[in-house]
N, C-alpha and C positions, 0 to 999 in steps of 0.2 A: 781416819777417825779412831781414837783410842779412848776406852773408858776403864775405870777401875771399880771393882766390886759392883758391877752391873749398872752403873749409872753416873759415876763421877768422871767427868771429862778430864783427860790428861793430854799433855803434849810431850813429844820426844825431844829431849835435850841433848842426848848423846847416843850414838850407835857405833858399834864395831861390827861390821858385816862379816868379817873373817871369823871372829869368835862367836857371832850370833847373839850379842847382848845389846840391850838398849837401857837407857836411864829415862824414866818417865817422871814428869812433874805434874801433879794434880793441879787443875785449875781452881778447884775449891780448896778451902783451907782444911787440910786433913792432917791428922797426926797418927802415925802407926801405934798400935797398942804395944809393940815390941820391935826391936831391931835385932837382927842376927849378927853374930860374930863369926867371921871367917876363920876356919881352922888353919894355922900355920904350921902345926906339928905334922909328923908323918904318921898317919893312922896304921893300925895293925891290919894285915891281910886277914880275911875271913871275919872281920869285925862286922857287927850289925850296922846297917845304914837304913835310912828311910827317905822317901821322896814325898814331898807335899805338892799336890797338884789338883787339878780340876778335871778328872777324866770324864765327868758327866756334864761339863759346861756349867751353865748357871743353874742347873737343877738343884744342886746343894748349895747351901749358904756359906759352908766352910769347906776348906780343902780336905780331901781324903789323903790318908797316909798309906803308902805302900811300903812294906818292909822287905829287906833283902840283905845281901852281904857284899862287902868290898872284896872283889876277886883279885884285882891287881891295881897298882898305882900308876900303871901305864896301859896304853892301848895295845891291841893285838900285834901291831907292828913296832912296839916299843915307843910309841908317841908319848912324850912326857907331859903334854898339856891336857891329857884326859886320864880318867880313872875308869877301869872296867868294873861293872857291877853285875851281880846276878840278882835280877829283880824283874817281876812281871809288871812293868810300867805300861801305861796306856798312852795313846797319842796326846791326850789332854794334860798329861803330867809333864810333858816337855817344857822346858823353861823354868820349871819349879826348882826350889832348893833341895839339895841333897844333904841331909843331916848325918852327922856321926851319932853314935849312941849316947853322946853327952849333950847333943843339941846344938853343936857348932856346925856351920855351913862348910861342907867339904867342896861344894861346887854347884853347878847347874846342870840338871838333866838335859842331855842333848836329844834331839828328835832322832828316831830310827830312820836310817837311810839305806837304800840298797845301792851297792857299789858294783858296777859291772854285772848286774844281775844276781849277785850273791846275796842271799838272805841268811842272816845269822839266827841261831836258835832264839826263841821268843823271850827267854830269860836273860839274854845278853843285852846290856844297855851301857851307855858311856855318859860320864859327866865331865864337864869342863872343869878343870882343876881350879880351886880357889885362887891360887897364885896368878893365874892368867887373868881372872876377873879383877883381882886386887890391883895388878899393874895397869890394866885398862882404866879402872876407875880413878886411880891416882893421876893418871895422865889427863883425865877429864876434870880434875879438881874436886872429885867427890870424896867426902870423908867416909871412912869405913871403921868398923870395929873388928878387932882380931883377937884370937886366943890361941894358946898352944896347950891348953889343958885337954887331957884325954879322959875326961870324967865319964860317968855312967848315970843316966836318969832313966826312970821307969818309962815304958812305952806310953802309958797314960799321960805322964808329965810332958813327954815329947809331943804327943799329939796336941795338948793344950797350947804348948809354946809355938808349935808350927802354925796353928790356926791364928795366933795373934800377930804373925809377921808375914803371912802369905795371903795374897789377894788374887782374885780372878781378874786377868787382863783380857779385854776383848778388843779386837782390831777389825775394822772393816772399811 
């Protein structure tokens, strides 16, 4: 059972278990207030990023933004499908969009996992690269918006923009 924004039922129309993504279709007629554009340009290292998520579950009616920096465009072992972030993300942020400082979507925050008992510092997180998401969505026939603009918007503007395109997804 899946709901959006605390009560709108949705069904899963596409999943990619390897990437950890799913496409949901609301059963009610809903229209998003805004749609994110995926970043196709290469972001600068040490640039500001933000994750929109629901670290407090349904307690808040809008997503919380957590700010950090892009540390590398690859994972710790050179994985090109992820970006390494320095950000104090919470478990409820996983699955949320990672925005560059211009409001474009760099990817999706991945959940923190322990591998072979190794625990990374708490500010180390990873995001699935936008190119991986775009490829999977294109294969599923989902239309997307893209940009290669490396603009800057104020954090207050980014917060409003993120709230217009991020919803709480509940699964049980």
